[in-house]
C-alpha positions as CSV (number, residue, x, y, z in Angstrom):
1,X,37.6,-73.3,-7.6
2,X,35.5,-74.0,-4.5
3,X,37.1,-73.6,-1.0
4,X,36.4,-76.0,1.9
5,X,37.3,-75.6,5.5
6,X,37.5,-78.8,7.6
7,X,37.3,-78.3,11.4
8,X,37.9,-81.6,13.1
9,X,40.2,-82.5,16.0
10,X,40.7,-86.1,14.6
11,X,43.7,-85.3,12.4
12,X,43.4,-88.6,10.5
13,X,39.8,-88.0,9.5
14,X,40.5,-84.3,8.6
15,X,43.4,-85.4,6.4
16,X,41.3,-88.1,4.8
17,X,38.5,-85.6,4.0
18,X,41.0,-83.1,2.7
19,X,42.7,-85.7,0.4
20,X,39.3,-86.8,-0.9
21,X,38.3,-83.3,-1.9
22,X,41.7,-82.3,-3.3
23,X,41.8,-85.4,-5.5
24,X,39.7,-84.0,-8.4
25,X,41.6,-80.7,-8.4
26,X,38.3,-78.7,-8.2
27,X,38.6,-77.8,-4.5
28,X,41.0,-75.8,-2.3
29,X,40.9,-77.4,1.2
30,X,42.0,-76.0,4.5
31,X,42.2,-77.7,7.9
32,X,41.7,-76.6,11.5
33,X,41.8,-78.8,14.6
34,X,40.2,-76.7,17.3
35,X,37.2,-74.5,17.6
36,X,39.2,-71.3,18.0
37,X,41.5,-72.2,15.1
38,X,38.4,-73.0,13.0
39,X,36.8,-69.6,13.8
40,X,40.0,-67.7,13.0
41,X,40.4,-69.6,9.7
42,X,36.8,-69.0,8.7
43,X,37.0,-65.3,9.3
44,X,40.2,-65.1,7.4
45,X,39.4,-67.4,4.5
46,X,35.6,-67.1,4.1
47,X,35.4,-70.6,2.6
48,X,32.5,-71.7,0.4
49,X,31.8,-74.7,2.7
50,X,32.6,-75.7,6.2
51,X,32.8,-79.4,7.4
52,X,32.4,-79.0,11.1
53,X,32.8,-81.7,13.8
54,X,30.4,-81.5,16.7
55,X,32.9,-82.4,19.3
56,X,36.1,-80.3,19.5
57,X,38.7,-80.0,22.3
58,X,38.0,-76.4,23.3
59,X,34.3,-76.0,22.4
60,X,31.4,-77.7,20.6
61,X,30.7,-77.4,16.9
62,X,27.5,-75.6,17.8
63,X,29.6,-73.0,19.6
64,X,31.6,-72.5,16.4
65,X,28.4,-72.3,14.4
66,X,26.9,-69.6,16.6
67,X,30.1,-67.5,16.3
68,X,30.2,-67.6,12.5
69,X,26.4,-67.7,11.9
70,X,26.0,-64.0,11.2
71,X,27.9,-64.5,8.0
72,X,25.3,-67.1,6.9
73,X,27.9,-69.8,6.2
74,X,27.1,-73.1,4.4
75,X,28.0,-75.7,7.0
76,X,27.8,-79.5,7.1
77,X,28.1,-80.9,10.6
78,X,29.8,-84.2,11.2
79,X,29.8,-86.4,14.3
80,X,30.5,-89.8,15.6
81,X,27.8,-89.6,18.2
82,X,24.8,-88.5,16.2
83,X,21.1,-88.9,17.0
84,X,17.9,-87.4,15.7
85,X,17.8,-84.7,18.4
86,X,21.3,-83.6,17.6
87,X,20.6,-83.5,13.8
88,X,17.4,-81.4,14.3
89,X,19.4,-79.0,16.5
90,X,22.1,-78.7,13.9
91,X,19.6,-77.9,11.1
92,X,17.7,-75.5,13.4
93,X,20.9,-73.6,14.1
94,X,21.7,-73.1,10.5
95,X,23.6,-76.2,9.3
96,X,22.9,-77.3,5.7
97,X,23.3,-81.0,6.5
98,X,24.2,-83.5,9.2
99,X,26.4,-86.6,8.7
100,X,27.4,-89.4,11.1
101,X,30.8,-90.9,11.2
102,X,32.0,-93.1,9.6
103,X,30.9,-91.0,6.6
104,X,30.3,-92.8,3.3
105,X,32.4,-90.7,0.9
106,X,29.8,-90.9,-1.9
107,X,27.3,-89.4,0.5
108,X,29.8,-86.8,1.6
109,X,30.5,-85.9,-2.1
110,X,26.8,-85.6,-2.9
111,X,26.1,-83.5,0.3
112,X,29.1,-81.2,-0.4
113,X,28.0,-80.7,-4.1
114,X,24.5,-79.6,-3.0
115,X,26.0,-77.4,-0.3
116,X,28.5,-75.8,-2.6
117,X,25.8,-75.0,-5.1
118,X,23.9,-73.2,-2.4
119,X,27.0,-71.4,-1.3
120,X,27.6,-70.2,-4.9
121,X,24.0,-69.0,-5.1
122,X,24.4,-67.0,-1.8
123,X,27.6,-65.5,-3.2
124,X,25.8,-64.6,-6.4
125,X,23.0,-62.9,-4.5
126,X,25.5,-60.9,-2.4
127,X,27.2,-59.9,-5.7
128,X,23.8,-58.9,-7.1
129,X,23.2,-56.6,-4.1
130,X,26.6,-55.0,-4.6
131,X,25.9,-54.4,-8.3
132,X,22.6,-52.7,-7.9
133,X,23.0,-49.0,-8.5
134,X,26.6,-49.5,-9.6
135,X,26.1,-50.3,-13.3
136,X,26.2,-47.9,-16.2
137,X,23.9,-47.4,-19.1
138,X,24.7,-50.7,-20.8
139,X,25.8,-53.9,-19.1
140,X,27.8,-56.6,-20.8
141,X,29.2,-58.6,-17.9
142,X,32.5,-59.5,-16.3
143,X,33.1,-62.9,-17.9
144,X,36.0,-63.1,-20.3
145,X,33.7,-63.5,-23.3
146,X,31.7,-60.3,-22.5
147,X,34.8,-58.3,-21.6
148,X,36.2,-59.2,-25.1
149,X,32.9,-58.1,-26.6
150,X,33.0,-54.8,-24.8
151,X,36.6,-54.2,-25.9
152,X,35.6,-54.9,-29.6
153,X,32.7,-52.4,-29.2
154,X,35.1,-49.8,-27.9
155,X,37.4,-50.3,-30.9
156,X,34.5,-50.1,-33.3
157,X,33.2,-46.9,-31.6
158,X,36.5,-45.1,-32.2
159,X,36.3,-45.7,-35.9
160,X,33.4,-43.4,-36.8
161,X,33.1,-44.4,-40.5
162,X,33.5,-48.2,-40.3
163,X,30.2,-49.9,-41.0
164,X,29.2,-52.2,-38.1
165,X,27.1,-55.4,-38.1
166,X,25.6,-56.6,-34.9
167,X,24.4,-60.3,-34.9
168,X,22.3,-61.9,-32.2
169,X,18.9,-63.3,-31.4
170,X,15.8,-61.1,-30.9
171,X,15.8,-59.4,-27.5
172,X,19.6,-59.8,-27.0
173,X,20.2,-56.0,-26.8
174,X,21.4,-55.2,-30.4
175,X,19.7,-51.8,-30.4
176,X,21.3,-50.9,-27.1
177,X,24.7,-51.8,-28.4
178,X,24.1,-49.7,-31.5
179,X,23.3,-46.7,-29.3
180,X,26.4,-47.3,-27.3
181,X,28.6,-47.4,-30.4
182,X,27.1,-44.1,-31.5
183,X,27.4,-42.6,-28.0
184,X,31.1,-43.4,-27.7
185,X,31.9,-42.3,-31.2
186,X,32.9,-38.8,-32.5
187,X,29.4,-38.6,-33.9
188,X,27.8,-38.7,-30.5
189,X,26.5,-35.1,-30.7
190,X,24.8,-35.8,-34.1
191,X,21.5,-37.7,-34.7
192,X,21.0,-41.4,-34.0
193,X,18.2,-42.6,-36.2
194,X,16.7,-46.1,-36.2
195,X,14.7,-48.0,-38.8
196,X,13.4,-51.6,-38.5
197,X,13.6,-53.1,-42.0
198,X,11.2,-55.9,-41.0
199,X,8.5,-53.5,-39.9
200,X,7.8,-51.8,-43.3
201,X,6.8,-52.9,-46.8
202,X,9.5,-52.7,-49.4
203,X,7.9,-49.6,-51.0
204,X,7.5,-47.8,-47.6
205,X,11.1,-48.7,-46.6
206,X,12.4,-47.2,-49.9
207,X,10.8,-43.8,-49.2
208,X,11.7,-44.1,-45.5
209,X,15.4,-44.6,-46.3
210,X,15.9,-42.4,-49.4
211,X,13.0,-39.9,-49.3
212,X,10.6,-38.7,-52.0
213,X,11.0,-35.8,-54.4
214,X,8.0,-33.6,-55.2
215,X,6.8,-34.0,-58.7
216,X,6.1,-31.1,-61.0
217,X,2.4,-31.6,-60.8
218,X,2.4,-32.2,-57.1
219,X,0.9,-35.6,-57.4
220,X,3.5,-37.2,-55.1
221,X,3.1,-34.6,-52.4
222,X,5.8,-32.4,-51.0
223,X,9.5,-33.3,-51.0
224,X,10.3,-35.5,-48.0
225,X,13.7,-36.4,-46.7
226,X,14.7,-39.9,-46.0
227,X,16.5,-41.1,-42.9
228,X,19.9,-41.0,-44.7
229,X,19.5,-37.2,-44.9
230,X,17.9,-36.9,-41.5
231,X,20.9,-38.8,-39.9
232,X,23.5,-36.7,-41.8
233,X,26.6,-36.4,-39.6
234,X,25.4,-39.0,-37.2
235,X,24.5,-42.7,-37.2
236,X,21.8,-44.7,-39.0
237,X,20.8,-48.0,-37.3
238,X,19.2,-50.5,-39.7
239,X,17.7,-53.2,-37.6
240,X,16.8,-56.6,-39.1
241,X,18.9,-55.9,-42.2
242,X,18.3,-59.5,-43.3
243,X,14.7,-58.5,-44.2
244,X,15.8,-55.8,-46.6
245,X,14.1,-56.3,-50.0
246,X,16.3,-57.5,-52.9
247,X,15.8,-54.4,-55.0
248,X,16.9,-52.1,-52.1
249,X,20.1,-54.0,-51.4
250,X,22.1,-52.5,-54.4
251,X,20.9,-49.0,-53.4
252,X,22.1,-49.5,-49.9
253,X,25.4,-50.9,-51.1
254,X,25.9,-47.9,-53.4
255,X,25.5,-45.5,-50.4
256,X,27.9,-47.6,-48.3
257,X,30.5,-47.3,-51.1
258,X,30.2,-43.5,-50.9
259,X,28.3,-43.0,-54.2
260,X,25.2,-41.5,-52.8
261,X,21.5,-42.0,-53.8
262,X,18.6,-40.2,-55.3
263,X,15.2,-39.7,-53.7
264,X,12.2,-41.4,-55.3
265,X,11.3,-39.3,-58.4
266,X,14.5,-37.2,-58.0
267,X,17.4,-36.6,-60.3
268,X,19.9,-35.0,-57.9
269,X,22.6,-37.1,-56.3
270,X,22.8,-36.9,-52.5
271,X,25.9,-38.0,-50.7
272,X,25.1,-38.1,-46.9
273,X,27.8,-38.3,-44.2
274,X,26.3,-41.2,-42.2
275,X,27.8,-44.1,-40.3
276,X,25.6,-47.2,-40.8
277,X,25.2,-49.8,-38.1
278,X,23.1,-52.8,-39.1
279,X,21.7,-55.6,-37.0
280,X,20.2,-59.0,-37.7
281,X,18.9,-62.0,-35.9
282,X,19.4,-64.1,-39.1
283,X,22.6,-65.8,-40.2
284,X,23.4,-63.6,-43.2
285,X,25.9,-66.1,-44.6
286,X,23.0,-68.6,-44.9
287,X,20.9,-65.8,-46.6
288,X,23.7,-65.2,-49.1
289,X,24.0,-69.0,-49.8
290,X,20.2,-69.1,-50.4
291,X,20.4,-66.1,-52.8
292,X,18.3,-63.8,-50.7
293,X,21.1,-61.4,-49.7
294,X,23.8,-59.9,-51.8
295,X,27.2,-61.3,-51.1
296,X,29.0,-58.0,-51.8
297,X,26.6,-56.1,-49.4
298,X,27.2,-58.8,-46.7
299,X,30.9,-58.3,-46.9
300,X,30.6,-54.5,-46.9
301,X,28.5,-54.7,-43.7
302,X,30.5,-57.2,-41.8
303,X,33.9,-55.5,-41.7
304,X,33.9,-56.0,-37.9
305,X,30.9,-58.0,-36.8
306,X,29.8,-58.0,-33.2
307,X,28.0,-61.2,-32.0
308,X,25.7,-61.0,-29.0
309,X,25.2,-64.4,-27.4
310,X,21.7,-65.4,-26.2
311,X,21.2,-65.2,-22.4
312,X,21.2,-69.0,-22.1
313,X,24.8,-69.0,-23.3
314,X,26.1,-66.3,-21.0
315,X,27.9,-66.9,-17.7
316,X,26.0,-66.8,-14.5
317,X,27.8,-63.7,-13.3
318,X,26.9,-61.9,-16.5
319,X,23.2,-62.7,-15.9
320,X,23.5,-61.5,-12.3
321,X,25.0,-58.2,-13.4
322,X,22.4,-57.7,-16.1
323,X,19.6,-58.5,-13.6
324,X,21.1,-55.9,-11.1
325,X,21.2,-53.3,-13.9
326,X,17.6,-54.0,-14.9
327,X,16.4,-53.9,-11.2
328,X,18.1,-50.6,-10.8
329,X,16.5,-49.1,-14.0
330,X,13.1,-50.4,-13.2
331,X,13.2,-49.2,-9.6
332,X,13.2,-45.6,-10.8
333,X,9.6,-45.9,-12.0
334,X,8.3,-48.6,-9.7
335,X,8.4,-46.7,-6.5
336,X,8.0,-48.9,-3.4
337,X,9.0,-52.1,-5.3
338,X,11.9,-54.2,-3.8
339,X,15.1,-54.7,-5.7
340,X,16.4,-57.6,-3.6
341,X,15.9,-61.2,-4.7
342,X,15.6,-64.2,-2.5
343,X,18.0,-67.0,-3.1
344,X,15.2,-69.1,-4.5
345,X,14.2,-66.4,-6.9
346,X,17.7,-65.8,-8.1
347,X,18.2,-69.6,-8.5
348,X,15.1,-69.7,-10.8
349,X,16.4,-66.7,-12.9
350,X,19.8,-68.4,-13.3
351,X,18.2,-71.7,-14.4
352,X,15.6,-70.4,-16.8
353,X,16.4,-70.6,-20.5
354,X,15.3,-67.0,-21.4
355,X,14.2,-67.7,-25.0
356,X,13.2,-64.0,-25.2
357,X,16.6,-63.0,-23.9
358,X,17.0,-59.6,-22.2
359,X,13.5,-58.4,-23.2
360,X,12.0,-61.5,-21.5
361,X,14.2,-61.0,-18.4
362,X,13.2,-57.4,-18.1
363,X,9.5,-58.2,-18.4
364,X,9.8,-60.9,-15.8
365,X,11.6,-58.6,-13.3
366,X,9.1,-55.8,-13.9
367,X,6.2,-58.2,-13.1
368,X,8.0,-59.5,-10.1
369,X,8.7,-56.1,-8.7
370,X,5.0,-55.1,-9.2
371,X,3.8,-58.3,-7.4
372,X,6.3,-57.8,-4.6
373,X,5.6,-54.0,-4.1
374,X,5.7,-53.2,-0.4
375,X,7.6,-56.3,0.6
376,X,11.3,-56.5,1.5
377,X,12.3,-58.7,-1.4
378,X,11.2,-60.6,-4.5
379,X,10.3,-64.2,-3.7
380,X,10.1,-67.1,-6.1
381,X,6.3,-66.8,-6.1
382,X,6.5,-63.3,-7.5
383,X,8.2,-64.5,-10.7
384,X,6.2,-65.6,-13.8
385,X,5.1,-69.3,-13.5
386,X,7.3,-70.4,-16.4
387,X,10.3,-68.9,-14.6
388,X,9.3,-70.4,-11.3
389,X,9.4,-73.8,-12.9
390,X,13.2,-73.4,-13.5
391,X,13.9,-73.4,-9.8
392,X,15.3,-76.5,-8.2
393,X,12.9,-75.7,-5.3
394,X,9.8,-75.8,-7.5
395,X,7.1,-78.2,-6.3
396,X,4.2,-77.0,-8.3
397,X,4.0,-80.1,-10.4
398,X,5.1,-82.5,-7.7
399,X,4.4,-86.2,-8.4
400,X,4.6,-88.3,-5.2
401,X,7.4,-90.9,-5.4
402,X,9.3,-92.9,-2.8
403,X,13.1,-92.6,-2.5
404,X,13.3,-96.2,-3.7
405,X,11.4,-95.3,-6.9
406,X,13.7,-92.3,-7.5
407,X,16.8,-94.3,-6.9
408,X,15.6,-97.1,-9.2
409,X,14.8,-94.7,-12.0
410,X,18.2,-93.0,-11.6
411,X,20.1,-96.2,-11.6
412,X,18.2,-97.4,-14.7
413,X,19.0,-94.2,-16.6
414,X,22.6,-94.3,-15.6
415,X,23.0,-97.9,-16.8
416,X,21.4,-97.1,-20.1
417,X,23.6,-94.0,-20.5
418,X,26.6,-96.3,-19.9
419,X,25.3,-99.0,-22.3
420,X,24.7,-101.3,-19.3
421,X,28.4,-101.2,-18.4
422,X,28.1,-101.7,-14.6
423,X,31.7,-100.7,-13.8
424,X,31.3,-97.3,-15.5
425,X,27.8,-96.9,-14.1
426,X,29.0,-97.6,-10.5
427,X,31.8,-95.1,-10.9
428,X,29.3,-92.4,-12.1
429,X,26.9,-93.2,-9.3
430,X,29.7,-93.1,-6.7
431,X,29.1,-96.6,-5.4
432,X,31.0,-99.9,-5.6
433,X,30.3,-102.3,-8.4
434,X,29.1,-104.9,-5.8
435,X,26.6,-102.4,-4.4
436,X,25.3,-101.6,-7.9
437,X,24.8,-105.3,-8.7
438,X,22.9,-105.7,-5.4
439,X,20.6,-102.8,-6.3
440,X,20.1,-104.1,-9.8
441,X,18.9,-107.4,-8.2
442,X,16.8,-105.6,-5.6
443,X,15.1,-103.4,-8.1
444,X,14.8,-106.2,-10.7
445,X,16.8,-104.2,-13.3
446,X,17.8,-107.5,-14.9
447,X,19.1,-106.3,-18.3
448,X,22.3,-108.2,-19.0
449,X,25.3,-106.0,-18.3
450,X,29.1,-106.3,-18.1
């Protein structure tokens, strides 16, 4: 919930602003009526946004701003005596916006929303700076979803014989989670062996998994152990298990049921002591329904499935913590590269869709660190172009438009989204129905509405 501090000596106005922001239940609002009280409240509360009157009984709003400016607060200045010179001074001294009384509440709401978004971004960037160097080997995040995920992984790690299935899109960190499960398990001192089932032909994967027995005439070459034997006592990670060939699925199921296997060309039964962790970017239930994956093998693998969400579905704080971890890891090899991000660069990172998930984020940060080497921080321009485009500040593909054109297009879209219901559209736009009707007439948006 966002916090707002209102510093205004006109109690009626301060109360009206406070009631306006408290109405939706999304804001915590505090009031102060002198400059000294406002400074004390700010230092104690550290609000997300300050609404600051220019004229106060004991000092000016500019005096208050100069006293709290070191904290880089997000401030909207308000006055009943505004002019262009005063507005320029306010912005020059660090104010985010400048409004003149009487303030239109819809304008105030829009200005506050933009300011609070900037405030959250600043808070996220401070949090990122705190997280750098503090993360461990694998980062999940502090959101409830990711904390639940970490707890499930801890439970699974303690059961060193339970087969694990990790589900998630490519690049989401399935391999790192498998390594973590192994590292936290009683098998940690034994081998961790990885095989990508999609990277080998069915014949090659058969010999890779189960090995090859030397024939009497030596035609098949020397006896070669498969990874089930190599990983004995430890963990075998089978990545992209959904690509496992149909004829190998019953052989794997047999091993998982504790019945062992035979090497290619062999007759001896081998029963390895191996914990299997499988991973897939496919929906195995769909593969079962399509007849491409054995149902009994699916249920044997998914005793306790772990699902990794794509980056685009993770909370902002989770992405910030992950970025901090990756910056820390990358800094060990990229000597002289900055690990601090500008607010604009962080904004772009948080807005980007990350189709390639963690792998794409790591590559983007590595490129940015290389581009920014020798500079104090990573700027928006150091990020890949496709990531830059996610920033609200991006103007690379700017198309000149007047404010009237933008407003007309926005009103038209809002009317269409509300099926031409003018009452609903006006409420969404934050203006009166009469004002909306006037603008429809001015912009010739003459579709018949209610």
